[in-house]
C-alpha positions as CSV (number, residue, x, y, z in Angstrom):
1,X,-3.0,13.7,14.9
2,X,-6.0,11.3,13.8
3,X,-5.1,8.1,12.3
4,X,-3.4,8.3,9.1
5,X,-4.9,6.9,6.0
6,X,-2.3,4.9,3.8
7,X,-1.8,3.4,0.6
8,X,1.0,0.8,0.2
9,X,2.5,0.1,-3.1
10,X,2.8,-3.5,-4.2
11,X,6.3,-4.0,-3.4
12,X,6.1,-2.3,0.0
13,X,3.0,-4.6,0.8
14,X,4.6,-7.7,-0.4
15,X,8.0,-7.1,1.5
16,X,5.7,-6.4,4.7
17,X,4.2,-9.8,4.3
18,X,7.3,-11.8,3.3
19,X,10.2,-10.0,4.7
20,X,11.8,-9.6,8.2
21,X,12.9,-6.3,9.4
22,X,11.5,-2.7,9.0
23,X,8.9,-3.7,6.1
24,X,7.4,-6.5,8.5
25,X,6.9,-4.0,11.4
26,X,4.6,-2.0,8.9
27,X,2.0,-4.8,9.1
28,X,2.3,-4.9,12.9
29,X,1.6,-1.2,13.0
30,X,-1.3,-1.6,10.8
31,X,-2.8,-4.5,12.9
32,X,-2.3,-2.3,16.0
33,X,-4.4,0.4,14.3
34,X,-1.5,3.0,14.0
35,X,-2.9,3.7,10.4
36,X,-5.8,2.8,8.1
37,X,-4.8,0.9,5.1
38,X,-6.6,1.7,1.9
39,X,-6.8,-0.4,-1.4
40,X,-8.8,-0.7,-4.6
41,X,-9.9,-3.8,-6.2
42,X,-7.0,-3.5,-8.8
43,X,-4.3,-3.0,-6.0
44,X,-5.9,-5.9,-4.1
45,X,-5.5,-8.3,-7.0
46,X,-2.0,-7.1,-7.8
47,X,-1.0,-7.7,-4.2
48,X,-2.0,-11.3,-4.2
49,X,-1.0,-12.0,-7.8
50,X,2.6,-11.2,-6.6
51,X,2.4,-13.0,-3.3
52,X,0.9,-16.2,-5.0
53,X,3.9,-16.4,-7.2
54,X,5.7,-19.8,-6.8
55,X,9.1,-18.1,-6.0
56,X,7.6,-16.8,-2.6
57,X,6.5,-20.3,-1.8
58,X,3.5,-19.2,0.4
59,X,0.8,-21.7,1.4
60,X,-2.7,-21.1,0.0
61,X,-4.5,-21.0,3.3
62,X,-1.9,-18.2,4.5
63,X,-2.7,-16.2,1.4
64,X,-6.4,-16.6,1.8
65,X,-6.0,-15.7,5.6
66,X,-4.3,-12.5,4.5
67,X,-6.9,-11.7,1.8
68,X,-9.6,-12.2,4.6
69,X,-7.6,-9.8,6.9
70,X,-7.3,-7.1,4.3
71,X,-11.1,-7.3,3.5
72,X,-12.1,-7.2,7.2
73,X,-9.6,-4.5,8.4
74,X,-8.7,-2.4,5.5
75,X,-10.8,0.1,3.6
76,X,-11.7,-1.0,0.0
77,X,-12.3,1.8,-2.5
78,X,-13.3,2.1,-6.1
79,X,-11.6,5.0,-7.5
80,X,-13.7,7.1,-10.1
81,X,-11.0,9.4,-11.1
82,X,-8.4,8.3,-13.7
83,X,-4.9,9.8,-13.1
84,X,-2.2,9.9,-15.6
85,X,0.9,11.4,-13.7
86,X,3.4,8.6,-13.7
87,X,4.4,8.8,-17.5
88,X,7.4,6.4,-17.2
89,X,5.2,3.7,-15.5
90,X,1.6,4.2,-15.9
91,X,0.7,1.2,-13.8
92,X,1.7,3.3,-10.7
93,X,-1.1,5.5,-11.3
94,X,-3.3,3.1,-9.6
95,X,-1.8,4.1,-6.4
96,X,-2.5,7.6,-6.8
97,X,-6.2,7.0,-7.8
98,X,-6.8,5.1,-4.7
99,X,-5.1,7.6,-2.5
100,X,-7.0,10.5,-4.0
101,X,-10.4,8.5,-3.7
102,X,-9.7,7.7,-0.1
103,X,-8.3,11.1,0.9
104,X,-5.1,9.4,2.0
105,X,-2.4,11.1,3.9
106,X,0.4,8.9,2.7
107,X,1.3,6.6,-0.2
108,X,4.3,4.4,1.1
109,X,6.6,3.2,-1.7
110,X,9.9,2.0,-2.7
111,X,9.1,2.8,-6.3
112,X,11.3,5.8,-7.7
113,X,8.5,6.9,-10.1
114,X,6.3,7.5,-7.2
115,X,8.9,8.9,-4.8
116,X,10.1,11.5,-7.3
117,X,6.6,12.9,-6.9
118,X,7.1,13.6,-3.2
119,X,3.6,14.7,-3.0
120,X,0.3,14.5,-5.0
121,X,-2.8,16.6,-4.1
122,X,-1.5,16.9,-0.6
123,X,-0.6,13.2,-0.2
124,X,2.8,12.7,1.0
125,X,4.8,9.9,-1.0
126,X,7.1,8.5,1.3
127,X,9.6,5.3,2.0
128,X,8.9,3.1,4.9
129,X,11.6,4.9,6.9
130,X,10.0,8.3,6.3
131,X,6.6,7.0,7.1
132,X,7.8,5.5,10.4
133,X,9.3,9.0,11.3
134,X,6.0,10.6,10.3
135,X,4.2,8.2,12.7
136,X,6.4,9.0,15.8
């Protein structure tokens, strides 16, 4: 199997950065080249707006280093297609737009609006646990 292309929803990305446990393993696997991370400017902005919130108590230099890592090692895309599939939470459509633009294999999410879809245009929408199983 070629290296899968993956979009992480914001909660998964933030958990991978801040938490210990299964979600933190996600970033290690990405850094080890087990998958290619895709993001759009809108997703990038949301990742770092959330991580920079005072409640997470992150140092500015650590946030900057993470942003630089993403810019260097992940694939930035500018989706051209507007998607309107997640009616309950239209904000989630940006993950579908990015995944379609990058011909992603997976969207990894904890969001029920996305997970309920299970798949979109051949892109599997899975939890972290399901993604790890698919990588095995």
